[in-house]
N, C-alpha and C positions, 0 to 999 in steps of 0.2 A: 512413570508419564513422563509425557516431554509439553513444554510449555512454548508456545511462538506467538512472541507480541509483535504485532504486526502495528507499524507506524507509520500512518499514513502523514503525508510531511504537509509539514505548516506553508502557509499563506505563500503563494509564491510572486516574485516583482512581473507581475501581465505585460508591464512596457517591454521586457523582451523579448526578442522574438525567438529565440533560439531553442527550442521544448528541453533539448539534454544538457543546455546549460544555464539555463532560467535559474537565477537565481531565489533567496528566499528576500519577502518584502521588509520592509525595521517592523512590523508586526509580526512578521512568522521569526525575522532572527529573535525577537523578545519572547515566543513562544516556546522557544525550544528549549527553557527552563524550567518550564510546565513540563515537555514531555521527561528531560532528566527529572525531574523530581518522582516522578511515577517510576522509570525503571531505575533507578539508583537505590530504589530499596528490595531490586528483585536482586539475585545471585543468576548475573548472565553469564552465561559460559561462550557466546558470540554472536558475532552481529553478520547479518549479510544483506545486500543494497541494493534496490535498480539503480544502475549506474549514470541516472540522475540529479546533478548538482543540488536539486534540492531535495530531494529521499538522502543522501548521503551529509547533507548538511541539517537537517533533524537532529539525525540521530548521531553525529560527531561528537557532541561533548560528553556524553554519557561514555562511547566507547572509549575516549583518550581520559577520563577520568578511573574508568576500572582497567584502562593500559590493555584496550583491545582493538585489531584490525577489523577493520572494514571489509567483508570479502563482495566484490559487486558481482553480478550474474545478469547479464543481457536479458536472460530469458525474464527478469522481476521486471523487466521496463515498460512504462504505461501504453497503453493501445497507439496504432500512430494513428492519428486524427486526417482525416482527409475531406473535402468540401464540405463545410457546411455540418462538421462533425458534433460541437459543442449544441446545435439546434435540438429545443426538445424535441420537434417529432422527430431525429434520427435517432434520437439516444429512445425514445418507446419503440422505437419499429428495430433499434437493434438488440433491444432485450425479447420484443416480441418472437425474433427467427434471429440466433444465435451465428447464422451464417450469414446475415445479412452486411453490409459494409456499402459508405458511402465511396464515391471515387478517389481513390489515394488513399481510404482510409483499411482498418484492420478489423475484422469480424469479430464479436464479444468469443465465436467458438476458437477462435484460434489465440486470444490473448488468455483463456481459460486454461488451453492445454498444455502452452509453454510455463505458465506458474505454475502448474498442478505437478508438471516434469520438475521444472524446480526444487518445490517444495519440496517431493518424495524424496529425491537424493539428499535434501537439507536433513531431513526426519531420519533417513536411516544412517545418516554418518552422527548426527546427535541426538542419540535416542534415550531421552532421558535427563536432558539439558533443557537450559533456558535458552528460547534462541530469541535475538530480535531480527525483524526485517524492514526493512524501508520500503516503502511500499507506495502506490496511486491510488486513487480512490476507485476507477475501473477496475485495474487490476487486482485491487481486493476483493472489489464486490463480484467478479466474476469466479474467486478462490469461495470467499465465502457461499455463495451458488450454487459451489461445485457439492458443496458437503451438504447443506440447506437449499434445496430448489424451491422453499417458500420466500427465499431472499432473492426477491426479483428486482424489479424497475421502482419500483416502491420503493423499498430496502435500499437500492443506487439515490433516489432520489432525497431519500433521507439523509441520506451521510455526506450527501454532496457537498455541502460548504462544510462542514466539518475537517478543518483545517487548524492544528494537525488532530487525528484521532487516533485511539489505541486499542485493540482487541485483542485479547486473548483467546486463539483456538487450542486445545488442549487435544491431545494424543497418544494414543498407545501403539506405539508402533508409528506404521501410515494411519492407523484408524483413529477417525474422528469420535469426540466424545463429548465438546461441546463449547461454547464459548461465554466472553461475558467482556462487556466494554470496559473500557478504566479511565477514559479521556476522550471528550469532544467539546473542540472550540470551534463554534460557529463563527468562520472570519466572511468566505467567498473569496470574489476573486477580486479584490480594492483594497486600497489603504483608507 
């Protein structure tokens, strides 16, 4: 059995404008210890991450302690947000229609497709291993939705402010078996 520990990043510094290089807030830096406490108990074989700074920084302590490299994959990045991308009406509209996106944004179907493609490659390369993947709220939600269509907009809203959040998805080959939530810290986008 393969276990994938998806780690949604800790709280980011919202004053930082560039999404790719956005660092963690002071609270986010402190919460990394809780992520390490969970992951350090597991026999982790490899680490993957979105190339965004906040995702890498959230899992970097654990990777360093275990003397593992973090492999980044552009396909694991967060959804490209467009104009009014985080307005609740836009969020709900995207979940109602996975092909919808606001001007300058990316639809959930696209996010899901590229994340599942990357995940399947990782699962094939690391069969029967324990894998950590540093991720984002929307990207992770589309992955969960792919395997469990009952995880919808309400599921996304439930985890929206959980930073960090760890959920383990279990697989036999590339076949999904189930999931278990291991850590959820409600923080929101503020300090």
